N, C-alpha and C positions, 0 to 999 in steps of 0.2 A: 556533225552538229545534231543530226537526228537522234543519235544515241544520247547525247547530253540532254536534249529536250525530253526524250521519253523517260529516261531514268531520273532526270531532275524533277519532272512532274510527280513521279511515283515517290521519290524521297521527300519532296515537299509535302505531299499529302500525308505521308507517315509522320513527318515532323510536326506539322500543325495539328494533327489529330491525336498524337500520343498524349499530349497534355490533357485532353478531354477524356480519353480512355482511362488514364490513370486517375483523374479526378473523379470520374464516375465510379470506378472500383473502390476508391477510398471513401466515397460517400456510402457505399454499401457496407464496408467494414466498420466505418465510424458513423453509422446511421444516427444514433441518438445525439452525438455531439453536433453533427451537421444540422439535425433538426433544431437543436437548441440555438445554434448560431443563426439559422434562418428566422426563428421566432424573435430573437433579440434584435434583428434588423427589420422586423415588421413584415416578414414574408410568411404566408400561411404554410404550415408544415405539410399540408395536403399536396403541395406542389413538389415535394422532394422526390416521390417516385417518378414523376414526369421528368424532372431534371436528370435523374439517373438514367432513365431510358433514353433521353435525348443525347446525353453525353456518351453513353456506352454504344448505343446502336448508331447514332449519328457519326461518331468518330470511326467506328468499324466500317460503316458504309463508305466513308470517304477514303479510308485506307485501301479498301478493295476496289474502289472506284465504281460503286453501284448507287444509282440515284444521287450522284455526287452533287449536282447543282441544288437539289432540294435540301439535302443534308447540310451543305455548306451555307445555304441561305438561312436555315433554321439556327445553325450554330453561330452565324454572324449576328443574328438578332439576339440570341441568348447572350453573346459576349457583350453587346451594347447595353442590354437591359441590366446585366450583372454589373457592368461598370458604373451605371448610374445608381443602382440600388446599394451595392456593397462598397464602392470605392469613391464616392463623391465628396469625400472630405479633403479638400485641397489644402487645408491648413496642416495636414499630416503629409509630409513628403512621400512616405512609403505608399500611402493611399493614392497620391497623385501618380506615382509610377505605376501602380497596379491599374489605375483607371486608363492610363495611356497604353499599357500592355494589352488590356482588353480591346481597346479601340484598334490597335495595330493588328491584333489577331482577327478581329472582324474584317479588317481590310484584306488580310490574306484570304479569308473565306470568300469575300466578295470577288477576288481574282478568280477563284474556282467557279463561282457562279457565272461569271462572264466568259471565262476561257475553257471551262470544262476540265475533266480529269486527265486528259492526255491519252496517248495511245495505249499505254499499259494499264488498262482498266476494264472492268466488266461492262461499263457503259459503252465503251468503244467496241468491245467484242459483240455485244448484243445489237448495236447499231449496224454492224457489218453482216448480220445474218439475214 
């Protein structure tokens, strides 16, 4: 059971974070189009570099299990804010699904905030020193 818990936590961290790592990288490679989309939704373009840093560094921190609870808390908040800003059109079924996806992801991050990253993490290694 310990093997399942240890590796399950690691795989879970990778799975939930991969989405944000890929999204952050795609925002870098498609910077101008992301900027335009944000502006169209009423979000100041000046926030884009902060979003990229949060997505890339936050997801990487969770993957390696470093400052996991802080990174997970920030990404949970980001997921909730993104749901309300970008996907709050419940008349559009796809936007409703995207809204609920963001809320579900926030829930996953909140599990990390409460339970921590597990044994196979830098947080655990640093705590045992």
